[in-house]
C-alpha positions in Angstrom: 36.2 -13.8 10.6 37.7 -12.1 13.4 38.5 -15.1 15.2 40.0 -16.6 12.2 42.7 -13.6 12.0 43.6 -14.1 15.6 44.3 -17.7 15.3 46.5 -16.8 12.1 48.3 -14.4 14.2 48.8 -16.7 16.9 50.4 -19.3 14.6 52.7 -16.7 12.9 53.9 -15.7 16.5 54.6 -19.4 17.4 56.3 -19.7 14.1 58.4 -16.6 14.6 59.3 -17.9 18.1 60.8 -21.4 16.7 62.5 -19.5 14.1 64.0 -17.2 16.3 65.0 -19.8 18.8 66.9 -21.9 16.0 68.6 -19.0 14.3 69.7 -17.9 17.7 71.4 -21.3 18.0 72.9 -21.5 14.2 73.9 -18.1 13.8 76.0 -19.4 10.9 72.8 -19.8 8.6 72.0 -16.2 8.9 72.5 -15.7 5.1 69.5 -18.2 4.7 67.4 -16.0 6.4 65.3 -14.7 3.5 64.5 -18.0 2.1 63.6 -19.2 5.5 61.0 -16.6 6.0 59.8 -16.7 2.6 58.9 -20.6 3.4 57.3 -19.5 6.7 55.3 -16.9 5.2 54.1 -19.7 2.5 53.2 -22.1 5.1 51.4 -19.4 7.4 49.2 -18.7 4.3 48.4 -22.3 3.6 47.4 -22.8 7.3 45.1 -19.7 7.3 43.7 -21.2 4.0 43.5 -24.4 5.8 41.0 -23.2 8.4 38.2 -22.6 5.9 38.5 -26.1 4.8 39.8 -24.8 1.5 43.6 -25.3 0.4 43.2 -23.3 -2.6 40.8 -20.3 -4.0 39.8 -22.5 -6.7 38.6 -25.0 -4.4 36.5 -22.5 -2.3 35.0 -20.8 -5.3 33.8 -24.3 -6.4 32.3 -25.0 -3.2 30.8 -21.5 -2.8 29.1 -21.8 -6.3 27.6 -25.3 -5.5 26.5 -24.0 -2.2 24.8 -20.7 -3.6 23.0 -22.7 -6.3 21.5 -25.0 -3.6 20.1 -21.8 -1.9 18.4 -21.0 -5.3 17.1 -24.4 -5.8 15.7 -24.6 -2.4 14.1 -21.4 -2.6 12.5 -22.2 -5.9 11.1 -25.3 -4.1 9.7 -23.4 -1.3 7.7 -21.1 -3.4 6.2 -24.0 -5.3 5.2 -25.7 -2.4 3.7 -22.3 -1.2 2.0 -22.0 -4.0 0.4 -25.7 -3.6 -0.6 -24.6 -0.3 2.0 -27.2 1.4 3.8 -26.6 4.7 7.1 -25.2 4.9 9.5 -27.5 6.8 12.8 -27.3 8.1 14.0 -29.7 5.6 13.3 -27.1 2.9 16.2 -25.0 4.0 20.1 -24.9 3.3 20.9 -25.6 7.1 24.8 -24.9 6.7 26.6 -21.6 6.6 28.3 -20.7 3.3 31.6 -21.6 2.7 34.0 -19.2 4.1 37.2 -17.8 2.6 39.5 -16.2 5.3 41.1 -13.9 3.2 39.9 -10.9 0.9 37.7 -12.0 -1.7 38.8 -10.7 -5.2 36.6 -8.3 -7.1 34.4 -9.6 -9.2 34.1 -8.3 -12.8 31.3 -5.8 -13.3 28.9 -6.5 -16.3 29.6 -3.7 -19.1 27.9 -0.5 -18.3 25.4 0.9 -21.2 27.1 4.4 -22.4 25.2 7.6 -20.7 23.8 5.5 -18.2 25.6 5.6 -14.6 26.3 2.2 -13.3 25.4 3.8 -9.7 22.9 7.0 -10.3 23.0 9.4 -7.7 20.3 12.0 -7.0 21.6 14.3 -9.4 21.2 12.0 -12.3 18.0 10.9 -11.3 16.8 14.6 -11.4 18.4 15.5 -14.6 17.3 12.2 -16.6 13.5 13.0 -15.2 13.6 16.3 -16.8 15.4 15.3 -19.9 13.4 12.1 -20.5 10.1 12.7 -19.1 9.9 16.6 -18.9 9.6 15.8 -15.0 10.5 18.3 -12.4 9.7 17.0 -8.9 8.0 19.5 -6.4 10.4 19.6 -3.8 9.3 20.4 0.1 11.0 20.3 3.4 11.4 17.0 5.1 8.8 18.0 7.8 6.3 18.4 5.1 7.1 15.3 3.4 6.6 13.4 6.7 3.3 14.8 7.2 2.4 13.9 3.5 3.8 10.3 4.0 2.1 9.9 7.2 -1.8 10.9 5.8 -0.7 8.7 2.7 0.5 5.6 4.9 -2.6 6.1 7.4 -4.8 5.8 4.6 -3.1 2.8 3.2 -3.4 1.1 6.4 0.0 1.4 7.7 0.2 1.7 11.5 2.8 4.3 12.9 4.7 1.2 14.7 4.9 -0.3 11.3 6.2 2.9 9.7 8.4 4.6 12.5 10.2 1.2 12.7 10.7 0.9 9.1 12.1 4.3 8.9 14.6 3.6 11.9 16.0 0.8 10.5 16.2 2.1 6.9 17.7 5.4 7.7 19.0 5.2 11.0 16.1 7.4 12.7 17.5 10.6 11.0 17.3 10.4 7.4 15.4 12.4 5.2 13.1 11.6 2.2 15.9 12.3 -0.4 18.6 10.8 1.4 20.6 7.8 -0.9 21.9 4.4 0.8 25.3 5.0 2.2 24.8 9.1 2.6 22.2 8.6 5.8 25.2 9.8 8.1 26.9 12.6 6.1 30.6 12.8 6.4 33.6 13.3 3.9 34.1 9.5 3.5 30.4 8.8 2.9 29.4 7.4 -0.6 26.3 6.0 -2.3 26.3 2.5 -2.0 23.0 1.7 -3.9 20.2 3.5 -5.7 18.0 3.4 -2.6 16.2 6.4 -1.6 14.0 7.7 1.0 12.4 6.4 4.5 11.7 2.8 3.0 14.9 3.1 0.9 13.4 2.1 -2.4 15.6 1.1 -5.3 15.2 2.4 -9.1 13.6 -1.1 -10.2 11.1 -0.6 -7.5 9.9 2.9 -8.7 9.3 1.1 -12.2 7.1 -1.4 -10.6 5.3 0.9 -8.4 4.4 3.2 -11.3 3.6 0.0 -13.6 1.3 -1.3 -11.1 -0.3 1.7 -9.3 0.2 4.4 -11.8 -3.9 5.0 -12.5 -4.3 5.3 -8.9 -1.3 8.0 -8.5 -2.9 9.7 -11.5 -6.1 9.9 -9.9 -5.2 11.4 -6.4 -3.2 14.1 -8.8 -6.3 15.0 -10.7 -8.2 14.9 -7.7 -5.8 17.7 -6.3 -5.8 19.4 -9.7 -9.3 20.2 -9.3 -8.8 22.1 -6.0 -6.1 24.5 -7.7 -6.3 27.4 -9.8 -3.9 29.8 -11.7 0.0 29.2 -11.8 -0.4 26.1 -9.4 -3.0 24.3 -11.5 -0.7 24.7 -14.4 2.0 23.5 -12.8 -0.1 20.2 -11.6 -1.3 19.8 -15.0 2.2 19.6 -16.5 3.0 17.0 -13.6 -0.1 14.8 -14.5 1.2 15.2 -18.4 4.7 14.0 -17.0 3.6 11.3 -14.9 1.4 9.7 -17.7 4.2 9.9 -19.7 6.2 7.9 -17.0 3.9 5.4 -16.5 3.5 4.5 -20.3 7.5 3.8 -20.1 7.1 1.6 -17.2 4.5 -0.1 -18.7 6.3 -0.9 -22.1 8.0 -3.9 -20.7 6.4 -7.1 -19.0 5.6 -6.6 -15.5 8.6 -8.5 -14.1 11.5 -7.5 -11.6 13.9 -8.5 -14.4 12.7 -6.5 -16.8 12.3 -3.4 -14.6 15.9 -3.8 -13.5 17.0 -3.9 -17.3 14.9 -0.6 -17.9 17.1 1.2 -15.0 20.4 -0.3 -16.1 20.3 0.6 -19.8 17.8 3.4 -20.1 18.2 7.0 -19.1 14.6 7.3 -19.1 14.7 4.3 -16.5 17.0 6.1 -14.1 14.6 9.1 -14.4 11.4 7.3 -12.9 13.2 7.2 -9.7 12.9 11.0 -9.2 9.3 10.7 -8.4 10.4 9.6 -5.0 11.2 13.5 -4.5 7.8 14.6 -5.4 5.4 16.1 -2.4 2.5 14.4 -4.0 4.1 11.3 -5.8 6.8 10.4 -3.3 4.7 9.9 -0.2 2.3 7.5 -2.4 5.0 5.5 -3.6 6.7 4.9 -0.4 3.6 3.8 1.5 2.5 1.9 -1.3 5.6 -0.3 -1.2 4.8 -1.1 2.5 1.0 -1.8 1.7 2.2 -4.0 -1.1 4.3 -6.1 1.2 1.1 -6.3 3.8 -1.1 -7.2 1.0 1.1 -9.8 -0.3 1.5 -11.6 3.3 -2.3 -11.6 3.8 -2.5 -13.2 0.1 -0.1 -16.0 1.7 -2.5 -16.9 4.4 -1.0 -14.7 7.0 -3.8 -12.8 8.6 -2.1 -11.6 11.6 -1.1 -8.0 11.4 2.8 -7.6 10.8 5.1 -6.1 13.4 7.3 -3.5 12.5 10.3 -5.9 12.4 8.4 -8.4 10.0 7.3 -5.9 7.5 10.8 -4.4 7.4 11.9 -7.8 7.0 10.0 -8.1 3.6 11.1 -4.6 2.9 14.5 -5.7 3.3 14.6 -9.0 1.6 11.8 -8.9 -0.7 8.3 -10.0 -0.2 9.0 -13.7 -1.9 11.8 -14.1 1.1 10.2 -12.3 3.6 6.7 -14.4 4.0 9.6 -17.1 4.8 11.0 -14.8 7.6 7.5 -14.0 8.8 5.7 -17.3 8.9 8.7 -19.0 10.2 8.3 -20.7 13.7 10.6 -19.6 16.2 12.3 -22.9 16.7 13.0 -22.9 12.9 14.3 -19.4 13.4 17.2 -20.5 15.7 18.4 -23.0 13.3 17.8 -21.5 9.4 21.0 -19.7 8.1 20.1 -16.0 6.9 21.9 -17.1 3.8 18.8 -18.6 2.4 17.2 -15.4 2.0 20.2 -13.6 -0.1 21.8 -13.7 -3.7 25.5 -14.5 -3.1 26.7 -10.9 -4.0 24.1 -9.6 -1.8 24.8 -11.6 1.2 28.5 -11.0 0.5 27.9 -7.1 0.8 25.6 -7.3 3.8 27.5 -7.4 7.1 23.9 -7.7 9.2 23.3 -11.1 7.6 26.9 -12.5 7.7 27.2 -11.1 11.6 23.9 -12.7 12.7 24.2 -16.0 10.9 20.6 -17.3 11.8 17.0 -15.9 11.4 16.3 -15.4 15.1 19.5 -13.6 15.5 18.5 -11.2 12.5 15.3 -10.3 13.9 17.1 -9.4 17.3 19.7 -7.5 15.7 16.8 -5.8 13.6 14.6 -4.9 16.9 17.7 -3.8 18.7 18.5 -1.3 15.8 15.0 -0.5 15.5 14.5 0.2 19.5 17.6 2.6 19.5 17.0 4.4 16.3 13.5 5.0 16.9 14.3 7.6 19.8 16.4 9.8 17.4 14.7 13.3 16.2 13.9 12.0 12.7 12.1 9.0 13.9 10.4 10.9 16.8 9.2 13.8 14.2 8.0 10.9 11.9 5.9 9.7 15.0 4.7 13.1 15.5 3.4 13.3 11.9 1.7 10.0 12.1 0.0 11.2 15.4 -1.5 14.5 13.5 -2.6 12.1 10.7 -4.7 10.1 13.1 -6.2 13.2 14.6 -7.0 14.4 11.3 -8.9 11.2 10.3 -10.7 11.3 13.8 -11.8 14.9 13.2 -13.0 14.4 9.5 -14.9 11.1 10.8 -16.5 13.0 13.7 -17.3 15.8 11.4 -19.1 13.5 9.0 -21.5 12.2 11.9 -25.0 13.7 12.1 -25.5 15.8 15.2 -27.3 13.9 17.7 -30.5 15.6 19.2 
């Protein structure tokens, strides 16, 4: 995009020099300068558009619509082939880059919002609607306490420190807290939330609904087991949390287990937005965050990928979704150098994603992701999370050692 701008600038400068030369020779035409300037501007705009191969925006839009439909069609075909156990080949991907428009893209009209449900919920909305709709108030903790609880839950789920820390480094920039929202990981006066994604893995509102629907019973078992160890006010608070969690699970299971149905709940129901507040709870949040990664690992294994996922591979599944992620994980190095990143995004997501657009092909996307992980893993938040995993590992070793009978 930057190269195109420079070319346009060079063309405009050249046109200006020629016009200046002509006007210097024929000063009598000075009265016609505004008309000539307008004509030059039109010609320059036309040249800029032609660089993309589209003379009109309508032509670009037509080509872009056809391109993104081909991405959808090829994705469906790959899913069908994978389900049949057939190998995915290079010809199963769209191998050209998306059509490019050199100018600013117009804002696309947003679908009408449901009254009372924010189009982009903030943390305050999630907390308010959880209390209002489910009588749920998360038990908050310090970020270090949350990291320790997360490390214990993740270790129990089979997630390694390498996988968790590199995912955290990429998603939060190496210093994010468990309740940080996408767009606010680097606090500043200009920072604005850009999605509903929350926490170490940056889970979306629909992710929370899906996790509650699929794993709610196990989450309840964990809460009930902890309740048995408590007394007095702490036990009363836990019983109240269990009752609210049961209500949330029932709500999440009120629709078919499909991503589109979960999205509808969070886009049209205040109760749907409130589910996301569970991520802020010291008991439920670590379970949900770790379960999302564990689900991705289980999905990869179910598709025949027996080798443990690297940190970048696990994050790739977290980043693009399991269905796309398995393609990215199982793709050969040779294919990664040729397959455009656009194959793994919806059009709107791709246009908002500077990493996907900048890298162009899968191999470059991996390189960019690993580079960011390398750098961000050295920052204090990531180092602290690694320390929490080391503590969790020591606890597992100690507990295991303690369960062995003493040697004579």
